[in-house]
PDB file of N, CA, C and O in Angstrom:
ATOM      1  N   MET A   1      57.487  43.353  30.158  1.00  0.00           N
ATOM      2  CA  MET A   1      57.130  42.498  31.421  1.00  0.00           C
ATOM      3  C   MET A   1      58.078  41.081  31.679  1.00  0.00           C
ATOM      4  O   MET A   1      58.469  40.588  32.737  1.00  0.00           O
ATOM      5  N   LYS A   2      58.252  40.700  30.443  1.00  0.00           N
ATOM      6  CA  LYS A   2      59.051  39.654  30.766  1.00  0.00           C
ATOM      7  C   LYS A   2      60.672  40.065  31.328  1.00  0.00           C
ATOM      8  O   LYS A   2      61.214  39.200  32.015  1.00  0.00           O
ATOM      9  N   GLY A   3      61.253  41.021  31.126  1.00  0.00           N
ATOM     10  CA  GLY A   3      62.685  41.337  31.711  1.00  0.00           C
ATOM     11  C   GLY A   3      62.577  41.530  33.125  1.00  0.00           C
ATOM     12  O   GLY A   3      63.507  41.208  33.865  1.00  0.00           O
ATOM     13  N   ILE A   4      61.180  42.188  33.693  1.00  0.00           N
ATOM     14  CA  ILE A   4      60.922  42.504  34.857  1.00  0.00           C
ATOM     15  C   ILE A   4      60.856  41.106  35.589  1.00  0.00           C
ATOM     16  O   ILE A   4      61.505  41.026  36.632  1.00  0.00           O
ATOM     17  N   ARG A   5      60.217  40.096  35.211  1.00  0.00           N
ATOM     18  CA  ARG A   5      59.954  38.885  35.604  1.00  0.00           C
ATOM     19  C   ARG A   5      61.252  38.056  35.656  1.00  0.00           C
ATOM     20  O   ARG A   5      61.350  37.159  36.493  1.00  0.00           O
ATOM     21  N   ARG A   6      62.181  38.303  34.855  1.00  0.00           N
ATOM     22  CA  ARG A   6      63.515  37.417  34.901  1.00  0.00           C
ATOM     23  C   ARG A   6      64.362  38.233  35.952  1.00  0.00           C
ATOM     24  O   ARG A   6      65.232  37.629  36.579  1.00  0.00           O
ATOM     25  N   PHE A   7      64.119  39.787  36.209  1.00  0.00           N
ATOM     26  CA  PHE A   7      64.927  40.325  37.187  1.00  0.00           C
ATOM     27  C   PHE A   7      64.286  39.932  38.666  1.00  0.00           C
ATOM     28  O   PHE A   7      64.957  39.856  39.695  1.00  0.00           O
ATOM     29  N   GLY A   8      63.186  39.752  38.595  1.00  0.00           N
ATOM     30  CA  GLY A   8      62.602  39.063  39.879  1.00  0.00           C
ATOM     31  C   GLY A   8      63.110  37.739  40.190  1.00  0.00           C
ATOM     32  O   GLY A   8      63.558  37.373  41.277  1.00  0.00           O
ATOM     33  N   LEU A   9      62.974  36.933  38.927  1.00  0.00           N
ATOM     34  CA  LEU A   9      63.605  35.429  39.359  1.00  0.00           C
ATOM     35  C   LEU A   9      65.007  35.635  39.823  1.00  0.00           C
ATOM     36  O   LEU A   9      65.415  35.115  40.861  1.00  0.00           O
ATOM     37  N   MET A  10      65.790  36.436  39.017  1.00  0.00           N
ATOM     38  CA  MET A  10      67.380  36.525  39.355  1.00  0.00           C
ATOM     39  C   MET A  10      67.447  36.833  40.994  1.00  0.00           C
ATOM     40  O   MET A  10      68.258  36.291  41.745  1.00  0.00           O
ATOM     41  N   ILE A  11      66.453  37.794  41.401  1.00  0.00           N
ATOM     42  CA  ILE A  11      66.467  38.270  43.043  1.00  0.00           C
ATOM     43  C   ILE A  11      66.161  37.092  44.103  1.00  0.00           C
ATOM     44  O   ILE A  11      66.713  36.969  45.197  1.00  0.00           O
ATOM     45  N   VAL A  12      65.149  36.234  43.544  1.00  0.00           N
ATOM     46  CA  VAL A  12      64.964  34.968  44.212  1.00  0.00           C
ATOM     47  C   VAL A  12      66.339  33.912  44.305  1.00  0.00           C
ATOM     48  O   VAL A  12      66.623  33.306  45.338  1.00  0.00           O
ATOM     49  N   ILE A  13      67.068  33.823  43.125  1.00  0.00           N
ATOM     50  CA  ILE A  13      68.013  32.920  43.066  1.00  0.00           C
ATOM     51  C   ILE A  13      69.316  33.577  43.898  1.00  0.00           C
ATOM     52  O   ILE A  13      70.134  32.923  44.544  1.00  0.00           O
ATOM     53  N   LEU A  14      69.306  34.818  43.747  1.00  0.00           N
ATOM     54  CA  LEU A  14      70.157  35.466  44.806  1.00  0.00           C
ATOM     55  C   LEU A  14      70.083  35.119  46.139  1.00  0.00           C
ATOM     56  O   LEU A  14      70.907  34.361  46.651  1.00  0.00           O
ATOM     57  N   LEU A  15      69.138  35.626  46.757  1.00  0.00           N
ATOM     58  CA  LEU A  15      68.508  35.076  48.010  1.00  0.00           C
ATOM     59  C   LEU A  15      68.713  33.764  48.507  1.00  0.00           C
ATOM     60  O   LEU A  15      69.290  33.446  49.547  1.00  0.00           O
ATOM     61  N   ILE A  16      68.252  33.132  47.770  1.00  0.00           N
ATOM     62  CA  ILE A  16      68.445  31.308  48.090  1.00  0.00           C
ATOM     63  C   ILE A  16      69.866  31.079  48.133  1.00  0.00           C
ATOM     64  O   ILE A  16      70.254  30.235  48.941  1.00  0.00           O
ATOM     65  N   GLY A  17      70.943  31.829  47.221  1.00  0.00           N
ATOM     66  CA  GLY A  17      72.349  31.699  47.203  1.00  0.00           C
ATOM     67  C   GLY A  17      72.970  31.984  48.585  1.00  0.00           C
ATOM     68  O   GLY A  17      73.723  31.326  49.304  1.00  0.00           O
ATOM     69  N   ILE A  18      72.341  33.297  48.716  1.00  0.00           N
ATOM     70  CA  ILE A  18      72.913  33.894  49.820  1.00  0.00           C
ATOM     71  C   ILE A  18      72.537  33.034  51.204  1.00  0.00           C
ATOM     72  O   ILE A  18      73.424  32.857  52.039  1.00  0.00           O
ATOM     73  N   THR A  19      71.557  32.649  51.360  1.00  0.00           N
ATOM     74  CA  THR A  19      70.926  32.082  52.437  1.00  0.00           C
ATOM     75  C   THR A  19      71.908  30.784  52.411  1.00  0.00           C
ATOM     76  O   THR A  19      72.691  30.686  53.355  1.00  0.00           O
ATOM     77  N   ILE A  20      71.927  29.838  51.459  1.00  0.00           N
ATOM     78  CA  ILE A  20      72.751  29.030  51.434  1.00  0.00           C
ATOM     79  C   ILE A  20      73.940  28.868  51.955  1.00  0.00           C
ATOM     80  O   ILE A  20      74.301  27.914  52.645  1.00  0.00           O
ATOM     81  N   GLY A  21      74.797  30.137  51.518  1.00  0.00           N
ATOM     82  CA  GLY A  21      75.950  30.219  51.556  1.00  0.00           C
ATOM     83  C   GLY A  21      76.436  30.872  52.890  1.00  0.00           C
ATOM     84  O   GLY A  21      77.568  31.317  53.078  1.00  0.00           O
ATOM     85  N   HIS A  22      75.294  30.860  53.886  1.00  0.00           N
ATOM     86  CA  HIS A  22      75.455  30.975  55.417  1.00  0.00           C
ATOM     87  C   HIS A  22      76.043  32.403  55.507  1.00  0.00           C
ATOM     88  O   HIS A  22      77.109  32.408  56.123  1.00  0.00           O
ATOM     89  N   PHE A  23      75.619  33.690  55.036  1.00  0.00           N
ATOM     90  CA  PHE A  23      76.260  34.706  55.068  1.00  0.00           C
ATOM     91  C   PHE A  23      75.562  35.281  56.414  1.00  0.00           C
ATOM     92  O   PHE A  23      76.228  35.907  57.238  1.00  0.00           O
ATOM     93  N   GLY A  24      74.248  35.041  56.574  1.00  0.00           N
ATOM     94  CA  GLY A  24      73.468  35.500  57.706  1.00  0.00           C
ATOM     95  C   GLY A  24      72.386  36.029  57.440  1.00  0.00           C
ATOM     96  O   GLY A  24      72.242  36.113  56.220  1.00  0.00           O
ATOM     97  N   LEU A  25      71.450  36.477  58.077  1.00  0.00           N
ATOM     98  CA  LEU A  25      70.283  37.095  57.658  1.00  0.00           C
ATOM     99  C   LEU A  25      70.568  38.428  57.511  1.00  0.00           C
ATOM    100  O   LEU A  25      69.895  38.924  56.608  1.00  0.00           O
ATOM    101  N   PHE A  26      71.481  39.376  58.179  1.00  0.00           N
ATOM    102  CA  PHE A  26      71.735  40.346  57.860  1.00  0.00           C
ATOM    103  C   PHE A  26      72.291  40.859  56.953  1.00  0.00           C
ATOM    104  O   PHE A  26      72.090  42.042  56.678  1.00  0.00           O
ATOM    105  N   ILE A  27      73.114  40.098  56.281  1.00  0.00           N
ATOM    106  CA  ILE A  27      74.138  40.470  55.170  1.00  0.00           C
ATOM    107  C   ILE A  27      72.792  40.008  53.725  1.00  0.00           C
ATOM    108  O   ILE A  27      72.639  40.674  52.702  1.00  0.00           O
ATOM    109  N   SER A  28      72.133  38.931  54.033  1.00  0.00           N
ATOM    110  CA  SER A  28      71.218  38.700  53.005  1.00  0.00           C
ATOM    111  C   SER A  28      70.215  39.637  52.777  1.00  0.00           C
ATOM    112  O   SER A  28      69.792  39.882  51.647  1.00  0.00           O
ATOM    113  N   THR A  29      69.750  40.256  53.948  1.00  0.00           N
ATOM    114  CA  THR A  29      68.908  41.447  54.196  1.00  0.00           C
ATOM    115  C   THR A  29      69.334  42.670  53.471  1.00  0.00           C
ATOM    116  O   THR A  29      68.588  43.353  52.770  1.00  0.00           O
ATOM    117  N   LEU A  30      70.812  42.930  53.733  1.00  0.00           N
ATOM    118  CA  LEU A  30      71.460  44.078  52.852  1.00  0.00           C
ATOM    119  C   LEU A  30      71.487  44.053  51.714  1.00  0.00           C
ATOM    120  O   LEU A  30      71.441  45.075  51.030  1.00  0.00           O
ATOM    121  N   PHE A  31      71.571  42.831  51.230  1.00  0.00           N
ATOM    122  CA  PHE A  31      71.702  42.538  49.414  1.00  0.00           C
ATOM    123  C   PHE A  31      70.482  42.635  48.947  1.00  0.00           C
ATOM    124  O   PHE A  31      70.288  43.252  47.900  1.00  0.00           O
ATOM    125  N   VAL A  32      69.415  42.027  49.662  1.00  0.00           N
ATOM    126  CA  VAL A  32      68.008  41.551  48.577  1.00  0.00           C
ATOM    127  C   VAL A  32      67.134  42.776  48.596  1.00  0.00           C
ATOM    128  O   VAL A  32      66.461  43.020  47.594  1.00  0.00           O
ATOM    129  N   CYS A  33      67.071  43.764  49.900  1.00  0.00           N
ATOM    130  CA  CYS A  33      65.944  44.629  50.194  1.00  0.00           C
ATOM    131  C   CYS A  33      66.427  45.770  49.048  1.00  0.00           C
ATOM    132  O   CYS A  33      65.563  46.047  48.217  1.00  0.00           O
ATOM    133  N   PRO A  34      67.428  46.300  48.952  1.00  0.00           N
ATOM    134  CA  PRO A  34      67.641  47.203  47.796  1.00  0.00           C
ATOM    135  C   PRO A  34      67.055  46.685  46.394  1.00  0.00           C
ATOM    136  O   PRO A  34      66.360  47.389  45.661  1.00  0.00           O
ATOM    137  N   LEU A  35      67.433  45.341  46.115  1.00  0.00           N
ATOM    138  CA  LEU A  35      67.033  44.591  44.621  1.00  0.00           C
ATOM    139  C   LEU A  35      65.365  44.523  44.595  1.00  0.00           C
ATOM    140  O   LEU A  35      64.635  44.940  43.696  1.00  0.00           O
ATOM    141  N   ILE A  36      64.944  43.823  45.945  1.00  0.00           N
ATOM    142  CA  ILE A  36      63.358  43.946  45.772  1.00  0.00           C
ATOM    143  C   ILE A  36      62.883  45.167  45.500  1.00  0.00           C
ATOM    144  O   ILE A  36      62.187  45.300  44.493  1.00  0.00           O
ATOM    145  N   THR A  37      63.148  46.237  46.296  1.00  0.00           N
ATOM    146  CA  THR A  37      62.985  47.748  45.829  1.00  0.00           C
ATOM    147  C   THR A  37      63.074  48.090  44.475  1.00  0.00           C
ATOM    148  O   THR A  37      62.016  48.476  43.979  1.00  0.00           O
ATOM    149  N   LEU A  38      64.027  48.053  43.767  1.00  0.00           N
ATOM    150  CA  LEU A  38      64.099  48.294  42.538  1.00  0.00           C
ATOM    151  C   LEU A  38      63.190  47.215  41.503  1.00  0.00           C
ATOM    152  O   LEU A  38      62.627  47.655  40.501  1.00  0.00           O
ATOM    153  N   TRP A  39      63.160  46.466  41.701  1.00  0.00           N
ATOM    154  CA  TRP A  39      62.272  45.484  41.288  1.00  0.00           C
ATOM    155  C   TRP A  39      60.727  45.886  41.140  1.00  0.00           C
ATOM    156  O   TRP A  39      60.033  45.824  40.125  1.00  0.00           O
ATOM    157  N   LEU A  40      60.401  46.285  42.340  1.00  0.00           N
ATOM    158  CA  LEU A  40      59.095  46.762  42.544  1.00  0.00           C
ATOM    159  C   LEU A  40      58.952  47.874  41.982  1.00  0.00           C
ATOM    160  O   LEU A  40      57.854  48.079  41.466  1.00  0.00           O
ATOM    161  N   LEU A  41      59.876  48.816  41.908  1.00  0.00           N
ATOM    162  CA  LEU A  41      59.671  50.010  40.891  1.00  0.00           C
ATOM    163  C   LEU A  41      59.919  50.190  39.888  1.00  0.00           C
ATOM    164  O   LEU A  41      59.629  51.295  39.429  1.00  0.00           O
ATOM    165  N   LEU A  42      60.557  49.236  39.068  1.00  0.00           N
ATOM    166  CA  LEU A  42      60.451  48.749  37.583  1.00  0.00           C
ATOM    167  C   LEU A  42      59.241  48.328  36.925  1.00  0.00           C
ATOM    168  O   LEU A  42      58.959  48.555  35.748  1.00  0.00           O
ATOM    169  N   TRP A  43      58.331  47.503  38.025  1.00  0.00           N
ATOM    170  CA  TRP A  43      57.236  46.900  37.918  1.00  0.00           C
ATOM    171  C   TRP A  43      56.183  47.826  37.716  1.00  0.00           C
ATOM    172  O   TRP A  43      55.332  47.716  36.833  1.00  0.00           O
ATOM    173  N   ASP A  44      56.269  48.919  38.712  1.00  0.00           N
ATOM    174  CA  ASP A  44      55.142  49.997  38.902  1.00  0.00           C
ATOM    175  C   ASP A  44      55.401  50.766  37.614  1.00  0.00           C
ATOM    176  O   ASP A  44      54.438  51.028  36.892  1.00  0.00           O
ATOM    177  N   ASP A  45      56.523  51.115  37.302  1.00  0.00           N
ATOM    178  CA  ASP A  45      57.100  51.916  36.068  1.00  0.00           C
ATOM    179  C   ASP A  45      56.357  51.201  35.017  1.00  0.00           C
ATOM    180  O   ASP A  45      55.424  51.851  34.546  1.00  0.00           O
ATOM    181  N   LYS A  46      56.516  50.186  34.600  1.00  0.00           N
ATOM    182  CA  LYS A  46      56.060  49.159  33.327  1.00  0.00           C
ATOM    183  C   LYS A  46      54.800  49.267  33.180  1.00  0.00           C
ATOM    184  O   LYS A  46      54.260  49.373  32.079  1.00  0.00           O
ATOM    185  N   LYS A  47      53.981  49.247  34.680  1.00  0.00           N
ATOM    186  CA  LYS A  47      52.505  48.840  34.419  1.00  0.00           C
ATOM    187  C   LYS A  47      52.199  50.145  33.895  1.00  0.00           C
ATOM    188  O   LYS A  47      51.792  50.260  32.739  1.00  0.00           O
ATOM    189  N   ASN A  48      52.407  51.417  34.861  1.00  0.00           N
ATOM    190  CA  ASN A  48      52.133  52.564  34.311  1.00  0.00           C
ATOM    191  C   ASN A  48      52.278  52.883  32.831  1.00  0.00           C
ATOM    192  O   ASN A  48      51.355  53.423  32.220  1.00  0.00           O
ATOM    193  N   SER A  49      53.392  52.565  32.266  1.00  0.00           N
ATOM    194  CA  SER A  49      53.634  52.857  31.039  1.00  0.00           C
ATOM    195  C   SER A  49      52.684  51.892  29.886  1.00  0.00           C
ATOM    196  O   SER A  49      52.506  52.356  28.760  1.00  0.00           O
ATOM    197  N   GLN A  50      52.242  50.863  30.171  1.00  0.00           N
ATOM    198  CA  GLN A  50      51.328  50.173  29.651  1.00  0.00           C
ATOM    199  C   GLN A  50      50.053  50.779  29.786  1.00  0.00           C
ATOM    200  O   GLN A  50      49.496  50.997  28.710  1.00  0.00           O
ATOM    201  N   ILE A  51      49.362  51.153  30.930  1.00  0.00           N
ATOM    202  CA  ILE A  51      48.153  51.903  31.042  1.00  0.00           C
ATOM    203  C   ILE A  51      48.216  53.336  30.222  1.00  0.00           C
ATOM    204  O   ILE A  51      47.182  53.639  29.626  1.00  0.00           O
ATOM    205  N   GLU A  52      49.135  54.080  30.154  1.00  0.00           N
ATOM    206  CA  GLU A  52      48.920  55.252  29.600  1.00  0.00           C
ATOM    207  C   GLU A  52      49.158  55.341  27.794  1.00  0.00           C
ATOM    208  O   GLU A  52      48.809  56.203  26.987  1.00  0.00           O
ATOM    209  N   TYR A  53      49.942  53.979  27.613  1.00  0.00           N
ATOM    210  CA  TYR A  53      49.708  53.441  25.970  1.00  0.00           C
ATOM    211  C   TYR A  53      48.467  53.053  25.926  1.00  0.00           C
ATOM    212  O   TYR A  53      47.964  53.569  24.929  1.00  0.00           O
ATOM    213  N   LYS A  54      47.798  52.487  26.419  1.00  0.00           N
ATOM    214  CA  LYS A  54      46.418  51.913  26.355  1.00  0.00           C
ATOM    215  C   LYS A  54      45.399  53.214  26.250  1.00  0.00           C
ATOM    216  O   LYS A  54      44.303  53.003  25.730  1.00  0.00           O
ATOM    217  N   ARG A  55      45.659  54.341  26.645  1.00  0.00           N
ATOM    218  CA  ARG A  55      44.814  55.540  27.000  1.00  0.00           C
ATOM    219  C   ARG A  55      45.213  56.156  25.767  1.00  0.00           C
ATOM    220  O   ARG A  55      44.279  56.715  25.192  1.00  0.00           O
ATOM    221  N   GLN A  56      46.641  56.236  25.027  1.00  0.00           N
ATOM    222  CA  GLN A  56      46.575  56.936  23.900  1.00  0.00           C
ATOM    223  C   GLN A  56      45.955  56.281  22.786  1.00  0.00           C
ATOM    224  O   GLN A  56      45.418  56.969  21.918  1.00  0.00           O
ATOM    225  N   ILE A  57      45.967  54.965  22.707  1.00  0.00           N
ATOM    226  CA  ILE A  57      45.439  54.415  21.755  1.00  0.00           C
ATOM    227  C   ILE A  57      44.024  54.515  21.829  1.00  0.00           C
ATOM    228  O   ILE A  57      43.470  54.511  20.729  1.00  0.00           O
ATOM    229  N   HIS A  58      43.343  54.598  22.752  1.00  0.00           N
ATOM    230  CA  HIS A  58      41.768  54.762  22.849  1.00  0.00           C
ATOM    231  C   HIS A  58      41.623  56.184  22.496  1.00  0.00           C
ATOM    232  O   HIS A  58      40.598  56.534  21.911  1.00  0.00           O
ATOM    233  N   ARG A  59      42.320  56.839  22.719  1.00  0.00           N
ATOM    234  CA  ARG A  59      41.993  58.467  22.513  1.00  0.00           C
ATOM    235  C   ARG A  59      42.298  58.788  20.802  1.00  0.00           C
ATOM    236  O   ARG A  59      41.606  59.549  20.125  1.00  0.00           O
ATOM    237  N   TYR A  60      43.388  58.087  20.345  1.00  0.00           N
ATOM    238  CA  TYR A  60      43.028  57.923  18.769  1.00  0.00           C
ATOM    239  C   TYR A  60      42.147  57.185  18.211  1.00  0.00           C
ATOM    240  O   TYR A  60      41.878  57.522  17.058  1.00  0.00           O
ATOM    241  N   GLN A  61      41.535  56.188  18.667  1.00  0.00           N
ATOM    242  CA  GLN A  61      40.554  55.865  18.085  1.00  0.00           C
ATOM    243  C   GLN A  61      39.104  56.381  18.079  1.00  0.00           C
ATOM    244  O   GLN A  61      38.231  56.183  17.234  1.00  0.00           O
ATOM    245  N   ILE A  62      39.045  57.210  19.412  1.00  0.00           N
ATOM    246  CA  ILE A  62      37.899  57.814  19.363  1.00  0.00           C
ATOM    247  C   ILE A  62      37.764  59.141  18.299  1.00  0.00           C
ATOM    248  O   ILE A  62      36.744  59.497  17.708  1.00  0.00           O
ATOM    249  N   LYS A  63      38.973  59.691  18.250  1.00  0.00           N
ATOM    250  CA  LYS A  63      39.216  61.018  17.170  1.00  0.00           C
ATOM    251  C   LYS A  63      39.420  60.627  15.769  1.00  0.00           C
ATOM    252  O   LYS A  63      39.477  61.462  14.866  1.00  0.00           O
ATOM    253  N   SER A  64      39.548  59.175  15.556  1.00  0.00           N
ATOM    254  CA  SER A  64      39.656  59.009  14.178  1.00  0.00           C
ATOM    255  C   SER A  64      38.416  58.902  13.240  1.00  0.00           C
ATOM    256  O   SER A  64      38.570  58.756  12.028  1.00  0.00           O
TER     257      SER A  64
END
């Protein structure tokens, strides 16, 4: 999760840099929207992986 949080922080820094650089709203949206979508997909995948791992641990403990 730490890597995903860092990627989110990089997105925020990129958005601030683009906005300050006066590239305009359209260009900043063009750069940031795919990055935010990628970040959300990574976060969701990581959360699902953690849930599946916890389920496997629980099954193993019950069968033992």
